[in-house]
N, CA, C and O atoms as a Tinker XYZ file with bonds, in Angstrom:
   316  protein
     1  N   -135.585000 -101.046000 -189.953000    73     2
     2  CA  -135.805000 -100.063000 -191.008000    64     1     3
     3  C   -134.736000  -98.972000 -190.918000    63     2     4     5
     4  O   -134.387000  -98.522000 -189.826000    81     3
     5  N   -134.236000  -98.565000 -192.044000    73     3     6
     6  CA  -133.220000  -97.513000 -192.097000    64     5     7
     7  C   -133.854000  -96.171000 -191.706000    63     6     8     9
     8  O   -134.994000  -95.880000 -192.067000    81     7
     9  N   -133.113000  -95.383000 -190.981000    73     7    10
    10  CA  -133.585000  -94.062000 -190.560000    64     9    11
    11  C   -133.390000  -93.064000 -191.700000    63    10    12    13
    12  O   -132.525000  -93.247000 -192.557000    81    11
    13  N   -134.197000  -92.016000 -191.700000    73    11    14
    14  CA  -134.131000  -90.989000 -192.735000    64    13    15
    15  C   -132.742000  -90.358000 -192.787000    63    14    16    17
    16  O   -132.163000  -90.225000 -193.865000    81    15
    17  N   -132.204000  -89.968000 -191.634000    73    15    18
    18  CA  -130.890000  -89.330000 -191.606000    64    17    19
    19  C   -129.801000  -90.219000 -192.177000    63    18    20    21
    20  O   -128.922000  -89.756000 -192.904000    81    19
    21  N   -129.866000  -91.496000 -191.845000    73    19    22
    22  CA  -128.886000  -92.454000 -192.360000    64    21    23
    23  C   -129.012000  -92.568000 -193.876000    63    22    24    25
    24  O   -128.003000  -92.650000 -194.577000    81    23
    25  N   -130.229000  -92.575000 -194.379000    73    23    26
    26  CA  -130.458000  -92.640000 -195.816000    64    25    27
    27  C   -129.897000  -91.395000 -196.508000    63    26    28    29
    28  O   -129.279000  -91.495000 -197.568000    81    27
    29  N   -130.112000  -90.234000 -195.908000    73    27    30
    30  CA  -129.574000  -88.993000 -196.479000    64    29    31
    31  C   -128.049000  -89.038000 -196.528000    63    30    32    33
    32  O   -127.442000  -88.714000 -197.549000    81    31
    33  N   -127.441000  -89.441000 -195.421000    73    31    34
    34  CA  -125.972000  -89.508000 -195.368000    64    33    35
    35  C   -125.429000  -90.508000 -196.391000    63    34    36    37
    36  O   -124.461000  -90.214000 -197.093000    81    35
    37  N   -126.042000  -91.675000 -196.476000    73    35    38
    38  CA  -125.580000  -92.685000 -197.422000    64    37    39
    39  C   -125.668000  -92.188000 -198.862000    63    38    40    41
    40  O   -124.756000  -92.417000 -199.657000    81    39
    41  N   -126.760000  -91.511000 -199.197000    73    39    42
    42  CA  -126.905000  -90.973000 -200.548000    64    41    43
    43  C   -125.896000  -89.871000 -200.823000    63    42    44    45
    44  O   -125.333000  -89.795000 -201.915000    81    43
    45  N   -125.667000  -89.016000 -199.828000    73    43    46
    46  CA  -124.671000  -87.938000 -200.011000    64    45    47
    47  C   -123.288000  -88.534000 -200.220000    63    46    48    49
    48  O   -122.562000  -88.127000 -201.128000    81    47
    49  N   -122.924000  -89.494000 -199.384000    73    47    50
    50  CA  -121.601000  -90.111000 -199.495000    64    49    51
    51  C   -121.455000  -90.894000 -200.793000    63    50    52    53
    52  O   -120.371000  -90.914000 -201.374000    81    51
    53  N   -122.522000  -91.542000 -201.261000    73    51    54
    54  CA  -122.477000  -92.283000 -202.521000    64    53    55
    55  C   -122.207000  -91.348000 -203.694000    63    54    56    57
    56  O   -121.604000  -91.748000 -204.690000    81    55
    57  N   -122.654000  -90.107000 -203.572000    73    55    58
    58  CA  -122.412000  -89.105000 -204.620000    64    57    59
    59  C   -121.086000  -88.379000 -204.402000    63    58    60    61
    60  O   -120.737000  -87.456000 -205.137000    81    59
    61  N   -120.358000  -88.818000 -203.379000    73    59    62
    62  CA  -119.064000  -88.228000 -203.025000    64    61    63
    63  C   -119.172000  -86.728000 -202.775000    63    62    64    65
    64  O   -118.330000  -85.949000 -203.223000    81    63
    65  N   -120.208000  -86.341000 -202.061000    73    63    66
    66  CA  -120.426000  -84.950000 -201.694000    64    65    67
    67  C   -120.109000  -84.756000 -200.221000    63    66    68    69
    68  O   -120.451000  -85.596000 -199.388000    81    67
    69  N   -119.461000  -83.658000 -199.907000    73    67    70
    70  CA  -119.230000  -83.300000 -198.507000    64    69    71
    71  C   -120.410000  -82.451000 -198.035000    63    70    72    73
    72  O   -121.228000  -81.999000 -198.836000    81    71
    73  N   -120.480000  -82.248000 -196.738000    73    71    74
    74  CA  -121.512000  -81.343000 -196.220000    64    73    75
    75  C   -121.314000  -79.941000 -196.787000    63    74    76    77
    76  O   -122.283000  -79.221000 -197.031000    81    75
    77  N   -120.063000  -79.559000 -196.995000    73    75    78
    78  CA  -119.776000  -78.241000 -197.579000    64    77    79
    79  C   -120.319000  -78.146000 -199.004000    63    78    80    81
    80  O   -120.834000  -77.102000 -199.403000    81    79
    81  N   -120.207000  -79.226000 -199.767000    73    79    82
    82  CA  -120.744000  -79.242000 -201.133000    64    81    83
    83  C   -122.256000  -79.036000 -201.112000    63    82    84    85
    84  O   -122.800000  -78.255000 -201.892000    81    83
    85  N   -122.925000  -79.751000 -200.204000    73    83    86
    86  CA  -124.382000  -79.654000 -200.117000    64    85    87
    87  C   -124.788000  -78.274000 -199.602000    63    86    88    89
    88  O   -125.786000  -77.710000 -200.053000    81    87
    89  N   -124.022000  -77.733000 -198.662000    73    87    90
    90  CA  -124.316000  -76.387000 -198.167000    64    89    91
    91  C   -124.247000  -75.376000 -199.316000    63    90    92    93
    92  O   -125.113000  -74.509000 -199.432000    81    91
    93  N   -123.239000  -75.484000 -200.146000    73    91    94
    94  CA  -123.091000  -74.557000 -201.269000    64    93    95
    95  C   -124.258000  -74.684000 -202.244000    63    94    96    97
    96  O   -124.698000  -73.695000 -202.831000    81    95
    97  N   -124.748000  -75.894000 -202.409000    73    95    98
    98  CA  -125.837000  -76.140000 -203.349000    64    97    99
    99  C   -127.189000  -75.731000 -202.786000    63    98   100   101
   100  O   -128.026000  -75.197000 -203.514000    81    99
   101  N   -127.412000  -75.972000 -201.509000    73    99   102
   102  CA  -128.737000  -75.763000 -200.912000    64   101   103
   103  C   -128.859000  -74.489000 -200.088000    63   102   104   105
   104  O   -129.961000  -73.998000 -199.844000    81   103
   105  N   -127.715000  -73.959000 -199.663000    73   103   106
   106  CA  -127.663000  -72.812000 -198.756000    64   105   107
   107  C   -128.145000  -73.162000 -197.347000    63   106   108   109
   108  O   -128.480000  -72.277000 -196.560000    81   107
   109  N   -128.176000  -74.468000 -197.036000    73   107   110
   110  CA  -128.493000  -74.928000 -195.680000    64   109   111
   111  C   -127.161000  -75.127000 -194.975000    63   110   112   113
   112  O   -126.289000  -75.830000 -195.485000    81   111
   113  N   -126.994000  -74.520000 -193.817000    73   111   114
   114  CA  -125.723000  -74.621000 -193.096000    64   113   115
   115  C   -125.362000  -76.068000 -192.783000    63   114   116   117
   116  O   -126.226000  -76.907000 -192.529000    81   115
   117  N   -124.052000  -76.333000 -192.811000    73   115   118
   118  CA  -123.544000  -77.680000 -192.564000    64   117   119
   119  C   -124.022000  -78.238000 -191.228000    63   118   120   121
   120  O   -124.338000  -79.423000 -191.129000    81   119
   121  N   -124.076000  -77.412000 -190.224000    73   119   122
   122  CA  -124.490000  -77.913000 -188.905000    64   121   123
   123  C   -125.929000  -78.411000 -188.930000    63   122   124   125
   124  O   -126.267000  -79.354000 -188.214000    81   123
   125  N   -126.781000  -77.791000 -189.746000    73   123   126
   126  CA  -128.160000  -78.248000 -189.864000    64   125   127
   127  C   -128.244000  -79.515000 -190.711000    63   126   128   129
   128  O   -129.034000  -80.412000 -190.418000    81   127
   129  N   -127.432000  -79.584000 -191.754000    73   127   130
   130  CA  -127.383000  -80.810000 -192.559000    64   129   131
   131  C   -126.922000  -81.986000 -191.702000    63   130   132   133
   132  O   -127.484000  -83.078000 -191.775000    81   131
   133  N   -125.900000  -81.752000 -190.897000    73   131   134
   134  CA  -125.390000  -82.803000 -190.006000    64   133   135
   135  C   -126.468000  -83.217000 -188.998000    63   134   136   137
   136  O   -126.600000  -84.398000 -188.679000    81   135
   137  N   -127.232000  -82.249000 -188.501000    73   135   138
   138  CA  -128.307000  -82.558000 -187.553000    64   137   139
   139  C   -129.392000  -83.395000 -188.228000    63   138   140   141
   140  O   -129.916000  -84.328000 -187.620000    81   139
   141  N   -129.733000  -83.075000 -189.474000    73   139   142
   142  CA  -130.710000  -83.880000 -190.203000    64   141   143
   143  C   -130.212000  -85.307000 -190.368000    63   142   144   145
   144  O   -130.964000  -86.261000 -190.169000    81   143
   145  N   -128.945000  -85.450000 -190.732000    73   143   146
   146  CA  -128.366000  -86.783000 -190.914000    64   145   147
   147  C   -128.311000  -87.560000 -189.603000    63   146   148   149
   148  O   -128.443000  -88.784000 -189.595000    81   147
   149  N   -128.120000  -86.856000 -188.511000    73   147   150
   150  CA  -128.039000  -87.504000 -187.198000    64   149   151
   151  C   -129.427000  -87.731000 -186.589000    63   150   152   153
   152  O   -129.566000  -88.408000 -185.571000    81   151
   153  N   -130.452000  -87.154000 -187.230000    73   151   154
   154  CA  -131.797000  -87.254000 -186.675000    64   153   155
   155  C   -131.960000  -86.449000 -185.403000    63   154   156   157
   156  O   -132.818000  -86.750000 -184.573000    81   155
   157  N   -131.137000  -85.426000 -185.249000    73   155   158
   158  CA  -131.148000  -84.595000 -184.043000    64   157   159
   159  C   -131.901000  -83.296000 -184.316000    63   158   160   161
   160  O   -131.299000  -82.254000 -184.579000    81   159
   161  N   -133.223000  -83.379000 -184.249000    73   159   162
   162  CA  -134.061000  -82.225000 -184.570000    64   161   163
   163  C   -133.902000  -81.102000 -183.559000    63   162   164   165
   164  O   -134.260000  -79.962000 -183.854000    81   163
   165  N   -133.375000  -81.391000 -182.376000    73   163   166
   166  CA  -133.191000  -80.349000 -181.368000    64   165   167
   167  C   -132.125000  -79.344000 -181.783000    63   166   168   169
   168  O   -132.089000  -78.232000 -181.256000    81   167
   169  N   -131.266000  -79.715000 -182.709000    73   167   170
   170  CA  -130.213000  -78.811000 -183.195000    64   169   171
   171  C   -130.705000  -77.888000 -184.307000    63   170   172   173
   172  O   -129.988000  -76.981000 -184.731000    81   171
   173  N   -131.928000  -78.121000 -184.777000    73   171   174
   174  CA  -132.497000  -77.307000 -185.859000    64   173   175
   175  C   -133.267000  -76.143000 -185.262000    63   174   176   177
   176  O   -133.736000  -76.232000 -184.127000    81   175
   177  N   -133.407000  -75.043000 -186.014000    73   175   178
   178  CA  -134.074000  -73.849000 -185.461000    64   177   179
   179  C   -135.465000  -74.144000 -184.899000    63   178   180   181
   180  O   -135.788000  -73.704000 -183.796000    81   179
   181  N   -136.284000  -74.876000 -185.636000    73   179   182
   182  CA  -137.596000  -75.312000 -185.175000    64   181   183
   183  C   -138.122000  -76.351000 -186.157000    63   182   184   185
   184  O   -137.523000  -76.579000 -187.207000    81   183
   185  N   -139.232000  -76.974000 -185.816000    73   183   186
   186  CA  -139.747000  -78.068000 -186.649000    64   185   187
   187  C   -140.182000  -77.599000 -188.031000    63   186   188   189
   188  O   -139.994000  -78.313000 -189.016000    81   187
   189  N   -140.758000  -76.415000 -188.113000    73   187   190
   190  CA  -141.214000  -75.889000 -189.403000    64   189   191
   191  C   -140.017000  -75.701000 -190.339000    63   190   192   193
   192  O   -140.074000  -76.078000 -191.510000    81   191
   193  N   -138.958000  -75.128000 -189.830000    73   191   194
   194  CA  -137.757000  -74.929000 -190.631000    64   193   195
   195  C   -137.167000  -76.283000 -191.034000    63   194   196   197
   196  O   -136.754000  -76.475000 -192.178000    81   195
   197  N   -137.134000  -77.206000 -190.092000    73   195   198
   198  CA  -136.594000  -78.544000 -190.378000    64   197   199
   199  C   -137.376000  -79.206000 -191.502000    63   198   200   201
   200  O   -136.785000  -79.798000 -192.405000    81   199
   201  N   -138.691000  -79.111000 -191.455000    73   199   202
   202  CA  -139.521000  -79.704000 -192.510000    64   201   203
   203  C   -139.310000  -79.004000 -193.848000    63   202   204   205
   204  O   -139.515000  -79.609000 -194.901000    81   203
   205  N   -138.907000  -77.749000 -193.821000    73   203   206
   206  CA  -138.560000  -77.041000 -195.053000    64   205   207
   207  C   -137.205000  -77.465000 -195.596000    63   206   208   209
   208  O   -137.003000  -77.525000 -196.809000    81   207
   209  N   -136.278000  -77.758000 -194.692000    73   207   210
   210  CA  -134.947000  -78.205000 -195.107000    64   209   211
   211  C   -134.990000  -79.560000 -195.800000    63   210   212   213
   212  O   -134.268000  -79.782000 -196.772000    81   211
   213  N   -135.830000  -80.470000 -195.309000    73   211   214
   214  CA  -135.827000  -81.842000 -195.816000    64   213   215
   215  C   -136.080000  -81.950000 -197.317000    63   214   216   217
   216  O   -135.314000  -82.632000 -197.997000    81   215
   217  N   -137.120000  -81.308000 -197.875000    73   215   218
   218  CA  -137.309000  -81.421000 -199.325000    64   217   219
   219  C   -136.144000  -80.827000 -200.121000    63   218   220   221
   220  O   -135.754000  -81.356000 -201.162000    81   219
   221  N   -135.599000  -79.728000 -199.616000    73   219   222
   222  CA  -134.464000  -79.102000 -200.296000    64   221   223
   223  C   -133.262000  -80.037000 -200.310000    63   222   224   225
   224  O   -132.603000  -80.200000 -201.336000    81   223
   225  N   -132.984000  -80.644000 -199.171000    73   223   226
   226  CA  -131.848000  -81.554000 -199.059000    64   225   227
   227  C   -132.066000  -82.801000 -199.921000    63   226   228   229
   228  O   -131.166000  -83.208000 -200.656000    81   227
   229  N   -133.249000  -83.405000 -199.836000    73   227   230
   230  CA  -133.497000  -84.618000 -200.617000    64   229   231
   231  C   -133.411000  -84.335000 -202.115000    63   230   232   233
   232  O   -132.855000  -85.136000 -202.865000    81   231
   233  N   -133.956000  -83.205000 -202.552000    73   231   234
   234  CA  -133.890000  -82.838000 -203.968000    64   233   235
   235  C   -132.451000  -82.665000 -204.428000    63   234   236   237
   236  O   -132.096000  -83.051000 -205.541000    81   235
   237  N   -131.619000  -82.077000 -203.559000    73   235   238
   238  CA  -130.214000  -81.850000 -203.934000    64   237   239
   239  C   -129.470000  -83.164000 -204.137000    63   238   240   241
   240  O   -128.452000  -83.206000 -204.828000    81   239
   241  N   -129.982000  -84.243000 -203.528000    73   239   242
   242  CA  -129.366000  -85.559000 -203.675000    64   241   243
   243  C   -129.985000  -86.350000 -204.826000    63   242   244   245
   244  O   -129.619000  -87.501000 -205.063000    81   243
   245  N   -130.929000  -85.724000 -205.542000    73   243   246
   246  CA  -131.571000  -86.395000 -206.666000    64   245   247
   247  C   -132.663000  -87.359000 -206.235000    63   246   248   249
   248  O   -133.048000  -88.249000 -206.994000    81   247
   249  N   -133.164000  -87.182000 -205.012000    73   247   250
   250  CA  -134.225000  -88.044000 -204.499000    64   249   251
   251  C   -135.568000  -87.344000 -204.649000    63   250   252   253
   252  O   -135.626000  -86.119000 -204.753000    81   251
   253  N   -136.648000  -88.121000 -204.661000    73   251   254
   254  CA  -138.004000  -87.584000 -204.749000    64   253   255
   255  C   -138.477000  -87.223000 -203.342000    63   254   256   257
   256  O   -138.747000  -88.118000 -202.541000    81   255
   257  N   -138.582000  -85.934000 -203.025000    73   255   258
   258  CA  -138.955000  -85.541000 -201.667000    64   257   259
   259  C   -140.302000  -86.084000 -201.220000    63   258   260   261
   260  O   -140.426000  -86.556000 -200.090000    81   259
   261  N   -141.309000  -86.031000 -202.072000    73   259   262
   262  CA  -142.647000  -86.474000 -201.671000    64   261   263
   263  C   -142.655000  -87.950000 -201.310000    63   262   264   265
   264  O   -143.201000  -88.335000 -200.276000    81   263
   265  N   -142.058000  -88.771000 -202.149000    73   263   266
   266  CA  -142.033000  -90.218000 -201.894000    64   265   267
   267  C   -141.208000  -90.537000 -200.652000    63   266   268   269
   268  O   -141.627000  -91.330000 -199.809000    81   267
   269  N   -140.053000  -89.927000 -200.543000    73   267   270
   270  CA  -139.157000  -90.225000 -199.430000    64   269   271
   271  C   -139.749000  -89.770000 -198.101000    63   270   272   273
   272  O   -139.742000  -90.526000 -197.129000    81   271
   273  N   -140.253000  -88.562000 -198.051000    73   271   274
   274  CA  -140.798000  -88.044000 -196.804000    64   273   275
   275  C   -142.089000  -88.763000 -196.435000    63   274   276   277
   276  O   -142.378000  -88.969000 -195.256000    81   275
   277  N   -142.860000  -89.142000 -197.444000    73   275   278
   278  CA  -144.067000  -89.932000 -197.182000    64   277   279
   279  C   -143.722000  -91.281000 -196.582000    63   278   280   281
   280  O   -144.430000  -91.774000 -195.704000    81   279
   281  N   -142.635000  -91.881000 -197.053000    73   279   282
   282  CA  -142.189000  -93.172000 -196.554000    64   281   283
   283  C   -141.861000  -93.098000 -195.061000    63   282   284   285
   284  O   -142.042000  -94.072000 -194.331000    81   283
   285  N   -141.383000  -91.947000 -194.618000    73   283   286
   286  CA  -141.007000  -91.789000 -193.212000    64   285   287
   287  C   -142.083000  -91.077000 -192.398000    63   286   288   289
   288  O   -141.837000  -90.657000 -191.267000    81   287
   289  N   -143.281000  -90.942000 -192.980000    73   287   290
   290  CA  -144.404000  -90.360000 -192.246000    64   289   291
   291  C   -144.273000  -88.868000 -191.999000    63   290   292   293
   292  O   -144.865000  -88.331000 -191.062000    81   291
   293  N   -143.498000  -88.202000 -192.839000    73   291   294
   294  CA  -143.316000  -86.757000 -192.668000    64   293   295
   295  C   -144.128000  -85.963000 -193.682000    63   294   296   297
   296  O   -144.052000  -84.735000 -193.719000    81   295
   297  N   -144.901000  -86.658000 -194.499000    73   295   298
   298  CA  -145.721000  -85.982000 -195.503000    64   297   299
   299  C   -144.888000  -85.496000 -196.654000    63   298   300   301
   300  O   -143.662000  -85.427000 -196.562000    81   299
   301  N   -145.547000  -85.159000 -197.733000    73   299   302
   302  CA  -144.870000  -84.650000 -198.916000    64   301   303
   303  C   -144.800000  -83.149000 -198.871000    63   302   304   305
   304  O   -145.137000  -82.510000 -197.874000    81   303
   305  N   -144.353000  -82.608000 -199.975000    73   303   306
   306  CA  -144.295000  -81.151000 -200.101000    64   305   307
   307  C   -145.690000  -80.613000 -200.354000    63   306   308   309
   308  O   -146.526000  -81.267000 -200.977000    81   307
   309  N   -145.924000  -79.419000 -199.862000    73   307   310
   310  CA  -147.180000  -78.765000 -200.222000    64   309   311
   311  C   -146.900000  -77.892000 -201.420000    63   310   312   313
   312  O   -145.895000  -77.184000 -201.473000    81   311
   313  N   -147.806000  -77.951000 -202.384000    73   311   314
   314  CA  -147.602000  -77.167000 -203.601000    64   313   315
   315  C   -148.710000  -76.196000 -203.804000    63   314   316
   316  O   -148.705000  -75.448000 -204.782000    81   315
């Protein structure tokens, strides 16, 4: 099964976006975006912040955050 970070990176690259492009769009620092793509949660400020970054990042790539995060057992967005 493909990992979430790999899926994020593949979608970003398919849209020909750099981490800098996504940072400008989401206001999430490149180092945190890279950590999400690498699946390295230890590089993120904390788990709560990381879970907040994921819907923002997935939305910026045109993906459905609830469906995608649910697929990886991370739950959907709370509304």
